N, C-alpha and C positions, 0 to 999 in steps of 0.2 A: 600435467599435474592441475588439481583442483584448489582454486583459490577461495576462500571466503570472504564476502565483503559484508559484515552484520550492520554495517550503518551506510549503504548506497543510497543517496536519494533518489528519488524517481520523480523528475519533474513534471507537473500535470502539463506542461507546454510540450512534452514530447509526443503528446496525445492529439488526436483530433478534437474540435471544441466539443463535439455531440458526446465524446468520451469524457475528457475532462471534465465536465460538468455533473457529471454525474456521481454516483453514491461511492466510486472508487475514492474520489478524493476529498469528501464530506463527511462530517460526522456528526450523528446524531445520537441523543441519549433518552432512553425512554425509561431508567431507572428513576427511585424518587430519589429525593435531596439527602436524606439520611445516608443512603448508600453511595452516592456521589460524593459526599463529604468523606466516607471513609477511603474510598479510591483516589480522591485528593490529598489524602493524609499520607498514603503510601509513600516508601521510600525509593520504590522501582520506576523505572519509565513505563507508562502505561502505552497499551499500543493496541489496534484497531487490527485484526487481520483480513486481508483480501480473501473471497471466497477460492477454493480450490481451482474453479471451473475460470474464474477471472485471472488466475495466475497462469493457467495453462494459455488462455486466450492471449495474454500480454506476451509471450514466447511467440506464438502464431505471428499476432500484430508486428512483432519487432522483424521476424524473420521476411515477412512481407513487404516491409518498408512504412506500414502505416503507422506504427511508433517509433520514433526517432530515439532509437537507442541500439546500444551494439548487440546486434541479433546472434552473435557467437556466445552469449552471456546465458547460463541456465539458470532459470529461478525456481527455488524450492519452496519459498515463502515470502511474502509481501505483506508488510503493514504499515498504517498510518501511525505516528508517532501521536499520541495525547498529550498536548503540553499542560 
């Protein structure tokens, strides 16, 4: 049976320091102020998806024990919420 966890938080502490200090857990914005204001006014939760290669690598790191997360979980999409 496949279970879906649409809001399963992945804590940065589950990764080695060199990974958790990288782009996967940090946000940067290159849009102009007007575009950011319109995004902020949206009613839906904004999110920044991880690249597909990073999602695949995360599963490999979990299986090898480098990422301290349940290796039996399968990841299709990982994203950072934008508060």
